[in-house]
C-alpha positions as CSV (number, residue, x, y, z in Angstrom):
1,X,-22.2,108.0,-69.6
2,X,-21.9,105.9,-73.1
3,X,-25.3,104.6,-74.5
4,X,-23.7,101.9,-76.9
5,X,-21.7,99.4,-74.5
6,X,-20.9,95.9,-75.0
7,X,-19.5,94.2,-71.8
8,X,-17.8,91.3,-73.4
9,X,-16.7,89.6,-70.2
10,X,-18.8,89.2,-67.0
11,X,-20.0,86.3,-64.9
12,X,-22.8,85.2,-62.7
13,X,-22.6,83.2,-59.6
14,X,-26.0,81.0,-59.1
15,X,-27.3,80.8,-55.6
16,X,-27.4,76.8,-55.9
17,X,-23.5,77.1,-55.5
18,X,-23.9,78.5,-51.9
19,X,-24.7,75.1,-50.5
20,X,-21.2,73.9,-50.4
21,X,-21.5,71.9,-53.8
22,X,-18.0,70.5,-54.7
23,X,-17.2,70.9,-58.4
24,X,-15.5,68.5,-60.6
25,X,-12.3,70.6,-60.1
26,X,-12.6,70.0,-56.1
27,X,-13.7,73.6,-55.4
28,X,-16.4,74.9,-53.2
29,X,-17.7,78.2,-52.9
30,X,-19.0,80.1,-49.7
31,X,-21.2,82.9,-48.7
32,X,-18.6,85.4,-48.3
33,X,-17.8,85.2,-52.0
34,X,-14.8,83.0,-51.5
35,X,-13.6,80.1,-53.9
36,X,-12.2,77.4,-51.8
37,X,-9.3,75.2,-54.3
38,X,-8.6,71.7,-53.1
39,X,-4.9,72.7,-52.7
40,X,-6.1,75.0,-49.7
41,X,-5.8,78.1,-51.9
42,X,-8.6,80.8,-51.3
43,X,-9.5,83.8,-53.4
44,X,-11.9,86.5,-53.5
45,X,-14.6,86.2,-56.4
46,X,-16.6,89.0,-54.9
47,X,-15.5,92.1,-53.4
48,X,-17.9,91.8,-50.5
49,X,-20.8,89.2,-49.6
50,X,-23.1,90.3,-52.7
51,X,-26.6,89.1,-52.1
52,X,-25.1,86.6,-49.6
53,X,-22.3,85.4,-52.2
54,X,-24.5,85.0,-55.2
55,X,-24.7,87.3,-58.2
56,X,-27.6,86.4,-60.4
57,X,-28.7,87.0,-63.8
58,X,-30.9,89.6,-62.5
59,X,-28.2,91.4,-60.5
60,X,-26.3,91.7,-63.6
61,X,-29.1,93.1,-65.6
62,X,-29.6,95.9,-62.8
63,X,-25.9,96.9,-62.9
64,X,-26.2,97.0,-66.7
65,X,-29.0,99.1,-66.4
66,X,-27.5,101.3,-63.6
67,X,-24.3,102.1,-65.9
68,X,-26.1,102.2,-69.3
69,X,-24.7,98.7,-70.6
70,X,-26.5,97.7,-73.6
71,X,-25.3,94.1,-73.9
72,X,-23.2,91.6,-71.9
73,X,-21.3,88.3,-72.6
74,X,-21.4,85.8,-69.8
75,X,-18.6,83.7,-69.3
76,X,-17.8,80.6,-67.6
77,X,-15.9,79.9,-64.6
78,X,-12.4,78.4,-64.0
79,X,-13.8,76.1,-61.4
80,X,-17.4,75.6,-61.7
81,X,-19.6,74.6,-64.6
82,X,-22.5,76.9,-65.1
83,X,-23.5,76.1,-68.6
84,X,-27.1,75.4,-67.7
85,X,-27.5,78.6,-65.7
86,X,-26.0,80.9,-68.3
87,X,-28.4,79.4,-70.9
88,X,-31.2,80.1,-68.7
89,X,-30.1,83.6,-68.4
90,X,-29.8,83.9,-72.1
91,X,-33.3,82.6,-72.6
92,X,-34.8,85.1,-69.8
93,X,-33.1,88.1,-71.6
94,X,-32.1,87.3,-75.2
95,X,-32.0,91.0,-76.2
96,X,-29.3,91.9,-73.3
97,X,-27.3,88.8,-72.6
98,X,-25.1,86.5,-74.7
99,X,-23.5,83.2,-73.2
100,X,-20.4,81.1,-73.4
101,X,-20.6,77.3,-72.8
102,X,-18.1,74.6,-71.3
103,X,-18.2,71.4,-72.7
104,X,-16.0,68.1,-71.8
105,X,-13.0,67.9,-74.1
106,X,-13.6,64.6,-75.4
107,X,-15.4,62.6,-78.1
108,X,-18.6,64.1,-77.3
109,X,-17.4,67.7,-77.6
110,X,-18.6,68.4,-81.1
111,X,-22.3,67.2,-80.4
112,X,-22.3,69.1,-76.8
113,X,-21.5,72.2,-78.9
114,X,-24.1,71.9,-81.2
115,X,-26.5,71.1,-78.4
116,X,-25.8,74.1,-76.4
117,X,-25.7,76.3,-79.7
118,X,-29.4,75.1,-80.2
119,X,-30.0,76.5,-76.5
120,X,-28.7,79.9,-77.8
121,X,-25.1,79.8,-76.5
122,X,-22.8,81.3,-79.1
123,X,-19.2,81.2,-77.4
124,X,-17.2,78.1,-76.0
125,X,-14.9,79.1,-73.1
126,X,-11.6,77.3,-72.5
127,X,-10.1,78.1,-69.0
128,X,-6.7,76.8,-69.5
129,X,-5.5,77.5,-66.0
130,X,-8.2,75.2,-64.7
131,X,-8.0,72.8,-67.5
132,X,-4.3,72.0,-67.4
133,X,-4.4,71.7,-63.3
134,X,-2.9,68.4,-62.0
135,X,-6.5,66.9,-61.2
136,X,-7.6,67.7,-64.7
137,X,-5.2,67.3,-67.8
138,X,-1.8,69.1,-67.3
139,X,-0.7,67.5,-70.7
140,X,-3.6,69.1,-72.6
141,X,-2.3,70.8,-75.8
142,X,-4.5,73.4,-77.7
143,X,-3.1,72.0,-81.0
144,X,-4.0,68.4,-80.2
145,X,-6.1,66.5,-82.9
146,X,-9.1,66.4,-80.7
147,X,-8.9,70.2,-79.7
148,X,-8.6,71.0,-83.9
149,X,-12.0,69.0,-84.3
150,X,-13.5,71.2,-81.4
151,X,-12.3,74.6,-83.4
152,X,-13.7,73.2,-86.6
153,X,-17.0,72.3,-84.9
154,X,-17.2,75.8,-83.4
155,X,-16.7,77.4,-86.8
156,X,-19.5,75.3,-88.2
157,X,-21.8,76.2,-85.6
158,X,-20.7,79.9,-85.6
159,X,-19.4,79.7,-82.0
160,X,-16.7,82.0,-80.8
161,X,-13.8,80.2,-79.1
162,X,-12.5,82.3,-76.2
163,X,-9.4,81.4,-74.6
164,X,-8.4,82.5,-71.1
165,X,-4.7,81.5,-71.1
166,X,-4.1,81.6,-67.6
167,X,-0.6,83.0,-66.2
168,X,2.3,83.2,-68.1
169,X,4.6,80.3,-67.7
170,X,1.8,78.0,-66.5
171,X,1.0,74.5,-68.4
172,X,-2.0,76.2,-70.2
173,X,0.0,79.4,-71.6
174,X,0.5,78.0,-75.0
175,X,0.7,80.7,-77.6
176,X,2.5,78.8,-80.3
177,X,0.0,76.0,-79.9
178,X,-2.9,78.4,-80.2
179,X,-1.3,80.2,-83.1
180,X,-1.2,76.7,-85.0
181,X,-4.9,76.3,-84.1
182,X,-5.9,79.8,-85.1
183,X,-4.3,79.6,-88.5
184,X,-5.7,76.1,-89.3
185,X,-9.1,77.5,-88.6
186,X,-9.1,80.6,-90.3
187,X,-13.2,80.3,-90.4
188,X,-13.5,80.2,-86.4
189,X,-13.4,83.3,-84.4
190,X,-11.1,83.5,-81.5
191,X,-11.0,85.8,-78.5
192,X,-8.0,85.8,-75.9
193,X,-9.1,87.1,-72.5
194,X,-7.3,89.7,-70.3
195,X,-5.0,91.0,-72.9
196,X,-3.4,87.7,-72.9
197,X,-2.8,88.0,-69.1
198,X,0.2,90.3,-68.9
199,X,2.2,90.0,-65.6
200,X,3.3,93.2,-63.7
201,X,6.6,91.5,-63.4
202,X,7.1,91.8,-67.2
203,X,8.9,95.3,-66.7
204,X,11.8,93.5,-65.2
205,X,11.5,89.8,-66.5
206,X,12.5,89.3,-70.4
207,X,11.2,85.9,-70.3
208,X,7.6,86.7,-69.2
209,X,7.5,89.7,-71.5
210,X,8.7,87.7,-74.6
211,X,6.0,85.0,-73.7
212,X,3.3,87.8,-73.6
213,X,4.2,89.4,-76.7
214,X,4.1,86.0,-78.4
215,X,0.6,85.5,-77.3
216,X,-0.5,89.2,-78.1
217,X,1.1,88.8,-81.6
218,X,-1.8,86.5,-82.4
219,X,-3.8,89.8,-83.1
220,X,-2.3,89.8,-86.5
221,X,-4.5,87.0,-87.4
222,X,-7.7,88.2,-88.8
223,X,-9.9,85.9,-86.8
224,X,-8.4,86.8,-83.5
225,X,-9.4,89.6,-81.1
226,X,-8.1,90.4,-77.4
227,X,-10.4,91.4,-74.6
228,X,-8.9,93.9,-71.9
229,X,-10.9,92.8,-68.9
230,X,-9.7,92.4,-65.3
231,X,-6.9,94.9,-66.0
232,X,-7.6,96.4,-62.5
233,X,-7.2,93.0,-60.8
234,X,-3.9,92.1,-62.8
235,X,-2.4,95.6,-61.8
236,X,-4.1,95.7,-58.3
237,X,-1.1,97.0,-56.7
238,X,-1.4,100.2,-58.5
239,X,-4.2,102.6,-57.9
240,X,-7.0,103.8,-60.3
241,X,-6.4,104.4,-63.2
242,X,-4.0,101.5,-63.1
243,X,-1.3,103.3,-65.6
244,X,0.7,100.4,-66.5
245,X,-2.5,98.4,-67.6
246,X,-3.3,101.5,-69.8
247,X,0.1,101.8,-71.2
248,X,0.1,98.2,-72.2
249,X,-3.5,98.6,-74.1
250,X,-2.4,101.7,-75.7
251,X,0.9,100.0,-77.0
252,X,-1.4,96.9,-78.1
253,X,-3.6,99.1,-80.1
254,X,-0.8,101.0,-81.8
255,X,0.6,97.9,-82.9
256,X,-2.2,95.8,-84.0
257,X,-5.0,98.3,-84.7
258,X,-8.0,99.6,-82.9
259,X,-10.3,96.6,-84.5
260,X,-8.6,94.0,-82.3
261,X,-9.5,95.2,-78.7
262,X,-12.8,94.2,-76.7
263,X,-13.9,95.9,-73.7
264,X,-15.1,94.0,-70.6
265,X,-15.1,94.3,-67.0
266,X,-14.8,90.9,-65.6
267,X,-17.5,91.7,-63.2
268,X,-18.1,90.8,-60.5
269,X,-14.5,89.5,-59.5
270,X,-13.1,92.8,-61.1
271,X,-14.9,94.8,-58.4
272,X,-12.6,93.4,-55.7
273,X,-10.1,96.0,-57.1
274,X,-12.1,98.7,-58.9
275,X,-15.6,99.9,-59.0
276,X,-17.6,99.0,-62.1
277,X,-17.5,102.8,-63.3
278,X,-13.7,102.7,-63.0
279,X,-13.4,99.7,-65.2
280,X,-15.1,101.9,-67.9
281,X,-13.9,105.3,-67.1
282,X,-10.1,104.1,-67.1
283,X,-10.3,103.2,-70.9
284,X,-11.6,106.9,-71.7
285,X,-8.1,108.1,-70.4
286,X,-6.7,106.4,-73.5
287,X,-8.1,109.5,-75.6
288,X,-8.5,107.5,-78.8
289,X,-11.3,109.3,-80.3
290,X,-14.9,108.6,-80.6
291,X,-14.8,106.1,-83.6
292,X,-12.0,104.2,-81.9
293,X,-14.0,104.1,-78.4
294,X,-16.8,103.1,-80.3
295,X,-14.9,100.1,-81.5
296,X,-13.4,99.2,-78.1
297,X,-16.8,99.5,-76.2
298,X,-19.1,97.9,-78.6
299,X,-18.1,97.1,-82.5
300,X,-15.2,94.9,-81.9
301,X,-17.6,92.6,-79.5
302,X,-20.1,92.8,-82.1
303,X,-17.8,91.4,-84.8
304,X,-16.3,88.8,-82.4
305,X,-19.6,87.5,-80.9
306,X,-22.7,88.5,-82.8
């Protein structure tokens, strides 16, 4: 077991959401760990009813202790605003947890970023799938003037911009717009989640593959990293150790360098398709050498977030 690991992509699920509260996106959460979207779609957020569907900061710390995780970055959800919950968790465990905020993408965003930064949150999460859904803003562009001001403020506040691009081909998947933003704001750090969200169908679909390569090519920019969280979920039809995912990660490292990938689990959602131990051990199979593994499991996250 490694003793210097930074899980750069985890979530919590506050117990308050178990009362059937409807979010601004129209989603609700039930005690069996399922998110119900307004269009009727239902998907598992938990592998089973964990603590009645909740996953508290204390449960996260317990899991970290069990697996020797030194630090973790708590991300935001696609469907629920948990910024206050995350800030409280970071305040309780400042030596173990970092946290991401979410803000309304309007004229008040710069001040909101500054306010949450004062509360100890050091990342801004952009869930592009949720942000561009019909009930929100399907026309949202990552290179719009108002977004550019948000990235500038993030840089001024030493806040890392974390982009979950959503599935390839959806409205939020905007590699060229993101490239313009990244280049214009070289002083702002960006992390793209889930290795740019590869699609298992890329092996036979050239259009999907080309779009994904446009996204991952952002790693050429000095201020961009990619986390490799949720690989078991994206390739759930395969069994451990998810060889297609490992092949893509290995290819990414060969092309862009061992300084560009950040390990993260995406727990607890990742546990629907793998154990927490497997989200760690699958990457040991890359056989990168100890210095490169230290970068993957800790140092790169430290550079991107601390």
